[in-house]
N, C-alpha and C positions, 0 to 999 in steps of 0.2 A: 503493500499500499504506499502510495506517495505521501508527501507532506500535506497537512491540513492548511489550505491557502487562506490567509486572513487579511481583511481590509479593515483598517481603523478609521472611524469617522468621529472626530471631536474637534471642537473649535479651539481647544487649548493645545498649543504647539508642544509645550513642555510635557504635558501628560501623554500626548501621542507618541513623542519620542522615548518617553520613559517606559511606556507599555511595549513599544516596539523593541527596545532594548532588552527587556526581560524575556519577550517571546522569542527573540532571535537566538537565545541560549537553549531553546527547546528543540531537541532533534525531530520531533514530529510536526512542528508548526513552522510555517513561512509566512512573514509579513509581506504581501505582495503590493500594498498601497496604503496611502494616507490621505484623508479628505478632511477639510476644515469645516464642511458643512453638508447638509443633505444633498444638495444639488451636485456638489462635486462628487459625492459619494455615488449618486447614480450614474454620472458620466464615467467614472472609473470602473464601476461594476459592469457596465455594458461592454468595456474593452478588456477587462481583466478576468471577469467571472470567478470571483472568489467563491470558496466553499462557506465561509462564515464571515459575517460583517458584525464587527463590534461597534455598536451604535449608541452615541450619546443622544439625550432627548432634546436638551435645550441648546440648539444651535441657530445661528442667524441664517437668513435667506430661506432655507427650507428645513424645518425641524425634523428631529429624528422620528417622531410619530408619523408625520406625513410621508416621509422617506420610506419608512418601513412599510407603510400601506403600498407604496408604488413598487417597492422591491418585490413584495410577496405577490402582487398582482401580475408583474411582468417576468419575475423570475422565482416562481414559487419553490423551486428546489434548493435556492440559496438560504441558508440558515441565518437568522438575524438574532444576535445576543445583545440585548440592551445593557448598557454599562453607564449608570447614572448616579448622581448624588441624591435623587429623590426617592423617598420610601412612602410618600404620600399614596394612598390607596387608590385615589382617583387616576394617577399617573399609572399605576399597575392595571387598572381596569381598561384604560384606554390603549395601553401598548399591547395588552394581550388581545384585545379585539382587533387591533391592527395586524395581527398575525405573528408577533414576535415568538421565537422559540424559546427565549430565556430572558430573565430579568435579574441583573446582578447590580448591587450598589458599589460605589467606588471605594468605600472603606473596607471592603472585603479583603481577605487574605489573597496574595498572588496565587497560591496552590488552588484556591476556589476558581479563579479565572481560567486556569488551565483545565481543571476538571469541567467547567462549564463549556469551554470550547469544544472539548472532546465529546461532551454529552450531546450538544446540539448537532455536532457533526454526525453523530450516530442516530439522528432523528429522534433523540429523547428531549423532553422538556427539562429545563433547569431553572430553579428559583433560588435567589440568594436566601441564605439561612436567616438573615435579619428580616425578611419579609414574612410576617407571621401568618400562620394558618388561618387566623381570624380574618385577615385581609383577603386571602385567597377563598375562604368560605363565603364572604360577602360577595365576592366577584361571581362565584359560581352560582349562588342563590339568586343574584340579580338577573343573570342571564337565563337561569332556569324559570324564573318568574314570567319570561317572555312566552312561556307555554308552547315550546317547540314540540310540534306534533308529528315531525318527520319520522319519529321512532316508530309510529304506528306502521310504517311502510315495512319494517323487518319482521321476520317470523320469530317465533320463540326461540328457535334454535339459533338464528342469526344474532338475536340479542344476547343469548348465552355465550356465543362464541365471542362477540364483541366485548363482553365484560372480561372474558379471560385474556383477550389481546390487550386490553386497557390495563390490566393488572400485571402484565409483563410476561404472560406465558407464551412459550414458543408453540409452533405448529405442532410439533411432535408431543410436547406436554398435553396441549389441548386434545389431540387425537387420543392420547392414552386416557385422559380424564373422562372423555365422551364416548370411548370405545368406537371410534371411527377412524378412517385412515387420515395421514397427513394430507394427502391430496384432496380429500373431501373438505378438510378444514381450509385449504387454500381455495378451493372453489367457493365456499361460503364467504371467505374474506373478499374475494373479488366482487361477489353479489352484493355484500354490505357496501363496500366503497362505490360501487356503480349506483346503487339506490340512494346513497347519501351524497353522492357527487363529492366524495373525499378520496384524496389520492396519496395520502402518506400516513404512518403510523401516529405521528405527533398530533395531527388533526382528528385522528380517530379517538385518541386519548381525550382530547379537548371536548369532542362531541360527547363521550361517554360521561364525562364529569358534568357537562353542561345539562344533560337530560337525566342525570341521576342514576345512570346505569352503574357507575362506580361512584364510591364516596371519596372525597379528597382525603379523609382521615385514615382510609383503609390502606 
């Protein structure tokens, strides 16, 4: 596997350079670009196609929130890891709704940043330890209150498999638990994604949390 290609978007030059210097010492990570605002980030993403974008929220010209929306719309496969000083729940709500794959506060330990980059690259969601479960619970409850009914499109077996997927079970483990073949599990997974118009595991997990299929505390 090649290195994880990272682009850093932050309006503070010293911070960008500091993060780059730290990441450059990681054998598995390569910083391929730096942007001072969201607009420059979008231009560089078009040209460089990073795997992960480290995105600040508060930037001039085009903020990280709007930049994240545009990135996820045009390049859904690129992971966005928000790196910000804000812990306010409203910022968390908005950036998750924009499609970010992770939310990390700048006061976090450097090792958490490395873990977060690797996690979102693997298509796993990552939340800073300092973002409380209470905040995340409020977010999921708020979205759940929108009464999303698309879950009715899924069969009982599909909802069962979706829950197991969201809880981190592999196709092999799901097959063993439900006494079916891994190929059948993959077929169900394809049907679930087609019905929900969801195309990656992270969004499946978000959907499962939003609709109450899995609990954030489990």
